[in-house]
C-alpha positions as CSV (number, residue, x, y, z in Angstrom):
1,M,21.7,10.5,-15.4
2,S,20.3,8.6,-12.4
3,H,16.6,7.6,-12.8
4,V,14.1,6.3,-10.2
5,L,11.4,3.8,-11.2
6,V,8.4,4.0,-8.8
7,N,6.3,0.8,-8.6
8,L,2.7,1.8,-8.0
9,S,1.2,-1.3,-9.4
10,Y,-0.9,-1.9,-6.3
11,I,-2.8,1.5,-6.6
12,N,-6.6,1.2,-7.1
13,Q,-9.6,3.5,-6.7
14,Q,-10.4,2.6,-3.0
15,P,-8.4,4.9,-0.7
16,T,-6.8,2.7,2.0
17,G,-3.8,3.6,4.1
18,L,-1.4,2.0,1.6
19,M,-3.1,3.8,-1.3
20,T,-3.0,7.1,0.5
21,Y,0.7,6.8,1.1
22,G,1.5,6.1,-2.5
23,V,-0.8,8.8,-3.8
24,Q,0.6,11.5,-1.4
25,I,4.3,10.9,-1.9
26,A,4.1,10.5,-5.7
27,P,4.3,14.3,-6.4
28,Y,7.5,14.6,-4.3
29,V,9.1,11.6,-6.0
30,R,8.3,13.2,-9.4
31,S,10.6,16.0,-8.4
32,L,13.4,13.5,-9.1
33,P,14.2,12.1,-12.6
34,S,11.6,9.4,-12.3
35,T,8.9,7.3,-13.9
36,L,5.7,6.2,-12.1
37,L,4.4,2.7,-13.0
38,L,0.6,3.2,-12.8
39,P,-2.3,1.0,-13.7
40,K,-4.1,2.1,-16.8
41,S,-7.4,2.7,-14.9
42,I,-5.9,5.5,-12.7
43,Q,-6.7,8.9,-14.2
44,T,-6.0,11.0,-11.1
45,L,-3.4,10.7,-8.4
46,G,-4.2,13.0,-5.6
47,A,-3.9,16.5,-7.0
48,L,-2.2,15.2,-10.2
49,D,-4.3,15.0,-13.4
50,L,-3.0,12.0,-15.3
51,S,-5.4,12.2,-18.3
52,Q,-2.7,13.8,-20.5
53,P,0.3,11.7,-21.7
54,S,3.5,12.2,-19.7
55,D,7.0,10.8,-20.1
56,Q,7.0,10.4,-16.3
57,I,4.0,8.0,-16.4
58,Y,4.3,4.4,-17.7
59,R,1.0,2.5,-17.9
60,I,0.8,-1.1,-16.8
61,P,-2.1,-3.6,-16.5
62,A,-5.0,-2.7,-14.2
63,N,-5.9,-6.2,-13.0
64,M,-3.3,-6.5,-10.3
65,T,-4.8,-4.8,-7.3
66,A,-7.0,-5.6,-4.3
67,D,-10.0,-4.9,-6.5
68,Q,-9.5,-8.3,-8.0
69,G,-9.0,-10.0,-4.7
70,S,-6.4,-12.8,-4.2
71,R,-6.1,-13.3,-8.0
72,G,-5.1,-9.6,-8.4
73,H,-2.4,-10.1,-5.7
74,L,-1.1,-13.2,-7.4
75,R,-1.0,-11.5,-10.8
76,R,0.9,-8.6,-9.3
77,L,3.5,-10.9,-7.6
78,L,4.1,-12.8,-10.9
79,W,4.3,-9.5,-12.8
80,T,6.7,-8.2,-10.2
81,Q,9.0,-11.2,-10.6
82,F,9.0,-11.6,-14.3
83,T,7.9,-8.3,-16.0
84,L,9.2,-5.6,-13.6
85,P,12.9,-6.5,-14.1
86,Q,12.4,-6.0,-17.9
87,L,10.9,-2.6,-17.3
88,V,13.7,-1.5,-15.0
89,R,16.2,-2.3,-17.9
90,Q,13.9,-0.9,-20.6
91,L,13.4,2.4,-18.8
92,D,17.1,2.6,-17.8
93,A,16.4,3.0,-14.1
94,S,19.2,3.1,-11.5
95,L,16.8,2.7,-8.6
96,L,13.6,0.8,-8.1
97,F,11.4,2.2,-5.3
98,S,8.4,0.3,-4.1
99,P,6.0,1.9,-1.5
100,I,5.1,-1.6,-0.3
101,P,7.5,-4.5,0.4
102,E,7.4,-6.1,-3.0
103,A,10.2,-6.4,-5.5
104,P,11.8,-9.0,-7.9
105,L,13.7,-11.8,-6.1
106,G,17.0,-12.8,-7.6
107,I,20.3,-14.4,-7.0
108,G,23.4,-12.3,-7.2
109,R,24.0,-8.6,-7.6
110,K,21.1,-6.6,-9.0
111,P,21.9,-4.2,-11.9
112,Y,19.9,-1.5,-10.0
113,R,19.4,-0.4,-6.4
114,L,16.3,-1.1,-4.4
115,V,14.4,0.9,-1.8
116,V,11.1,-0.4,-0.3
117,T,8.7,0.7,2.4
118,V,7.4,-1.5,5.2
119,H,4.2,-0.4,6.9
120,D,3.7,-3.1,9.5
121,L,4.4,-6.7,10.3
122,I,1.0,-7.4,11.9
123,P,0.6,-10.7,10.1
124,L,3.7,-11.9,12.0
125,R,2.6,-10.5,15.4
126,F,-0.9,-11.9,15.0
127,P,-0.4,-14.9,12.6
128,K,-3.4,-16.8,11.1
129,R,-2.8,-20.4,10.2
130,F,-3.0,-21.0,6.5
131,S,-3.6,-17.2,5.8
132,P,-2.0,-16.1,2.5
133,L,-1.0,-12.8,4.1
134,T,0.8,-14.6,6.9
135,L,2.6,-16.9,4.5
136,Y,3.5,-13.8,2.3
137,S,4.9,-12.0,5.3
138,Q,6.9,-15.1,6.5
139,N,8.4,-16.1,3.2
140,Y,8.3,-13.4,0.6
141,V,8.7,-10.1,2.6
142,P,12.0,-11.1,4.4
143,Q,13.6,-12.0,1.0
144,V,12.7,-8.6,-0.4
145,L,13.9,-6.7,2.7
146,H,17.3,-8.6,2.8
147,Q,17.8,-7.8,-0.9
148,A,16.9,-4.1,-0.5
149,D,19.6,-1.5,-0.3
150,H,17.5,0.6,2.1
151,I,14.2,0.3,3.9
152,L,11.7,3.0,4.8
153,T,9.3,2.5,7.7
154,N,6.4,4.6,8.8
155,S,7.4,4.5,12.5
156,K,10.2,3.5,14.8
157,A,7.9,0.7,16.1
158,T,7.8,-0.8,12.6
159,A,11.6,-0.5,12.2
160,D,12.0,-2.3,15.6
161,D,9.7,-5.1,14.3
162,V,11.8,-5.5,11.1
163,T,14.9,-5.9,13.3
164,K,13.0,-8.3,15.7
165,F,11.6,-10.6,13.1
166,F,14.2,-10.5,10.3
167,G,17.5,-9.5,12.1
168,I,17.9,-6.4,9.8
169,S,20.1,-3.7,11.2
170,P,18.5,-0.4,12.2
171,Q,21.2,1.4,10.2
172,K,19.6,0.0,7.0
173,M,16.3,1.7,7.8
174,T,14.9,5.2,7.9
175,P,11.6,5.8,9.8
176,I,9.6,8.5,8.1
177,P,6.2,9.2,9.8
178,L,3.0,9.4,7.7
179,A,0.7,12.5,7.6
180,Y,-2.9,13.4,6.9
181,D,-4.8,15.3,4.3
182,Q,-5.1,18.8,5.7
183,K,-7.7,20.0,3.2
184,H,-10.0,17.0,4.0
185,F,-9.7,16.3,7.7
186,R,-10.4,19.6,9.5
187,V,-12.6,21.2,12.1
188,M,-16.1,21.7,10.7
189,D,-17.7,23.4,13.7
190,L,-20.5,20.9,14.0
191,P,-22.3,20.0,17.2
192,T,-21.0,16.9,19.0
193,Q,-23.4,14.0,18.9
194,P,-23.7,11.3,21.6
195,Y,-21.6,8.5,20.1
196,F,-18.1,7.0,20.4
197,L,-16.6,6.0,17.1
198,Y,-14.4,3.0,16.2
199,L,-13.0,3.3,12.7
200,G,-11.5,0.3,10.9
201,R,-11.9,-3.4,10.1
202,P,-13.0,-5.9,12.8
203,D,-9.7,-7.8,12.6
204,P,-8.7,-9.5,15.9
205,H,-5.7,-7.2,16.6
206,K,-8.1,-4.2,16.3
207,N,-9.4,-5.2,19.7
208,V,-13.1,-4.4,19.0
209,P,-14.5,-7.0,21.6
210,R,-12.7,-5.1,24.4
211,I,-14.1,-1.8,23.1
212,I,-17.7,-3.3,23.3
213,E,-17.0,-4.7,26.8
214,A,-15.6,-1.4,28.0
215,F,-18.7,0.4,26.5
216,A,-20.9,-2.0,28.4
217,K,-19.1,-1.1,31.7
218,L,-19.9,2.6,31.4
219,P,-22.4,4.0,33.9
220,I,-25.8,4.3,32.3
221,F,-25.8,7.1,29.7
222,P,-28.9,6.0,27.7
223,E,-28.3,8.5,24.9
224,V,-24.7,7.5,24.3
225,E,-24.0,5.0,21.5
226,L,-21.0,3.1,20.1
227,W,-20.6,3.3,16.3
228,L,-18.4,0.7,14.5
229,A,-17.5,2.1,11.1
230,G,-15.9,-0.1,8.5
231,T,-16.8,-2.8,6.0
232,P,-18.6,-5.6,8.0
233,D,-16.9,-9.0,8.2
234,P,-19.3,-12.0,7.5
235,V,-18.0,-13.9,10.6
236,A,-16.6,-11.3,13.0
237,T,-19.3,-8.6,12.7
238,P,-22.3,-10.9,13.7
239,A,-20.2,-12.2,16.6
240,L,-19.5,-8.6,17.8
241,L,-23.2,-7.7,17.6
242,Q,-24.1,-10.8,19.5
243,Q,-21.6,-9.9,22.1
244,A,-23.2,-6.4,22.5
245,E,-26.6,-8.1,22.9
246,A,-25.3,-10.4,25.5
247,L,-23.8,-7.5,27.5
248,G,-27.2,-5.6,27.4
249,V,-26.0,-2.8,25.0
250,G,-27.2,-4.3,21.7
251,N,-29.6,-1.4,21.1
252,R,-26.7,1.1,21.5
253,V,-24.0,-0.5,19.4
254,K,-24.4,0.5,15.8
255,Q,-22.6,-1.2,12.9
256,L,-22.1,1.2,9.9
257,D,-21.1,0.0,6.5
258,Y,-18.0,1.1,4.7
259,V,-17.8,4.9,5.1
260,P,-16.9,6.8,1.9
261,Y,-13.8,9.0,2.2
262,N,-15.8,12.2,1.7
263,D,-18.1,11.3,4.7
264,L,-15.3,10.6,7.2
265,P,-14.6,14.2,8.3
266,K,-18.3,14.8,9.4
267,L,-18.4,11.4,11.2
268,L,-15.2,12.2,13.1
269,N,-16.1,15.8,13.9
270,Q,-19.4,14.9,15.6
271,A,-18.1,12.0,17.7
272,I,-17.5,12.3,21.4
273,A,-14.2,10.6,20.8
274,L,-12.4,8.1,18.6
275,V,-11.9,4.8,20.5
276,F,-8.9,3.1,18.9
277,P,-7.2,0.8,21.5
278,S,-5.6,-1.4,18.9
279,L,-3.2,-4.2,20.0
280,W,-0.7,-3.1,17.3
281,E,-0.4,-0.6,14.5
282,G,2.3,0.2,12.0
283,F,1.2,3.9,12.3
284,G,-2.5,4.5,13.0
285,L,-3.8,7.1,10.5
286,P,-7.3,7.3,12.2
287,V,-5.6,8.8,15.3
288,L,-4.1,11.7,13.2
289,E,-7.3,12.2,11.2
290,S,-9.4,12.4,14.3
291,M,-7.1,14.9,16.1
292,A,-7.1,17.0,12.9
293,C,-11.0,17.2,13.2
294,G,-10.7,18.4,16.8
295,T,-12.0,15.0,18.1
296,P,-10.5,13.6,21.3
297,V,-8.8,10.2,20.9
298,I,-8.5,7.2,23.2
299,T,-5.7,4.9,21.9
300,S,-3.2,2.3,23.0
301,N,0.1,2.8,24.8
302,L,1.7,0.1,22.6
303,S,3.4,0.0,19.2
304,S,3.5,3.2,17.1
305,L,0.5,4.8,18.6
306,P,2.3,6.8,21.3
307,E,4.7,8.0,18.5
308,V,1.6,9.4,16.7
309,A,-0.5,10.6,19.6
310,G,2.2,12.0,22.0
311,D,0.5,13.6,25.0
312,A,-2.5,14.7,22.9
313,A,-4.6,11.6,23.5
314,L,-5.7,9.3,26.4
315,L,-3.3,6.4,26.2
316,V,-4.6,3.1,27.7
317,D,-3.4,-0.5,28.1
318,P,-5.5,-2.1,25.3
319,Y,-5.6,-5.4,27.2
320,R,-7.3,-3.7,30.3
321,V,-11.0,-3.2,29.7
322,D,-11.3,-1.1,32.8
323,E,-8.8,1.5,31.5
324,I,-10.7,1.8,28.2
325,A,-14.0,2.2,30.1
326,H,-12.5,4.8,32.5
327,A,-11.3,6.9,29.5
328,M,-14.7,6.7,27.8
329,K,-16.5,7.8,31.0
330,L,-14.1,10.7,31.5
331,L,-14.9,12.0,28.0
332,V,-18.6,11.7,28.6
333,V,-18.7,13.6,31.9
334,D,-15.7,16.0,31.7
335,A,-16.1,18.9,29.2
336,E,-12.8,20.4,30.3
337,A,-10.9,17.1,29.5
338,R,-12.6,17.0,26.0
339,S,-11.6,20.7,25.4
340,H,-8.0,20.0,26.5
341,L,-7.6,17.0,24.2
342,R,-9.2,18.9,21.3
343,E,-6.6,21.7,21.5
344,A,-3.7,19.4,22.2
345,G,-4.7,17.2,19.2
346,L,-4.9,20.2,16.9
347,A,-1.5,21.3,18.0
348,R,0.0,17.8,17.7
349,V,-1.1,17.2,14.1
350,Q,0.9,20.2,12.9
351,Q,4.0,18.0,13.1
352,F,2.6,15.6,10.5
353,R,2.6,17.0,6.9
354,W,2.7,15.1,3.6
355,E,5.1,17.7,2.4
356,K,7.5,16.7,5.2
357,T,7.0,12.9,4.5
358,G,7.3,13.4,0.7
359,T,10.4,15.6,1.0
360,Q,12.2,13.2,3.4
361,T,11.3,10.2,1.1
362,A,12.7,12.0,-2.0
363,E,15.9,12.8,-0.1
364,V,16.5,9.1,0.6
365,L,15.7,8.1,-2.9
366,H,18.0,10.8,-4.3
367,R,20.8,9.4,-2.1
368,Y,20.4,5.9,-3.4
369,S,19.8,6.8,-7.0
370,A,23.1,8.7,-7.3
């Protein structure tokens, strides 16, 4: 009987976009004859209680995740290369599925099929010299993708990038959009507070300096603030706050620390709008999560973001500060525009369900495990 081995070795306790994807699709993959490879430290997986032994769970070391920094990543790559092939044979799997682009590299025909998911190729679009992530994306990822029997992507934009950078045929890929947690991100009927919200890291491609510059170009609304929510960076964050001071808005730009997952819905619900004019995204989960909270969204007209937002957000050229500033001004002064985007966003997110993502993923895996 065909059997799928699901490599969740990267899962840890901090919910990031990659973690969320693995957690949410796991229950649908379990509908197939499958085994989940999970770190010993993980006792719950979304709605799944893993405290009881199960023949669909195989425990692996818990020191191979981002929690251990670069050492954890290195341990996982070594484990993937040398231990994972042994587990595929031991557990008699006909298909190995990895929700991130990691898999054993080998010469010649594999004794199993391989399906992997690619979330973005941002390290290649915005390379950093000597960055381990850039080197990983330049040298390791293409080998994995060329050896894969099939590739899942979270957007057509990411599939196009895989073709652009690696020359892989679109016929070898299936774009399956991500989704959001319906029970978590929802309208809470809270009063709107006078702040715009940016949600994410201060990485260069996230375009935060232009957000601050656009905010500074707004007409004077002394009560309106810009909140930057995400783990501060020791170099980028002080530079951003210095930029705000130089532009005369230092007292109205507020840097929040990492926002716990449980606090995100309230933060989103009360914002005037999410400002997310990223230069590139593989998908852009904050856009969906904001719309699900009834919060208007300003986002980019590039990459996957129009695929996610459709006509339910204000799409801007992320390189044009004046466009970002105009969109922000509109949402401060025009209650009708805010109301329209609120209703359009709530309608739009109905298209994005983890049930749909998980079912489509399981269908692909079933096809390649037969």
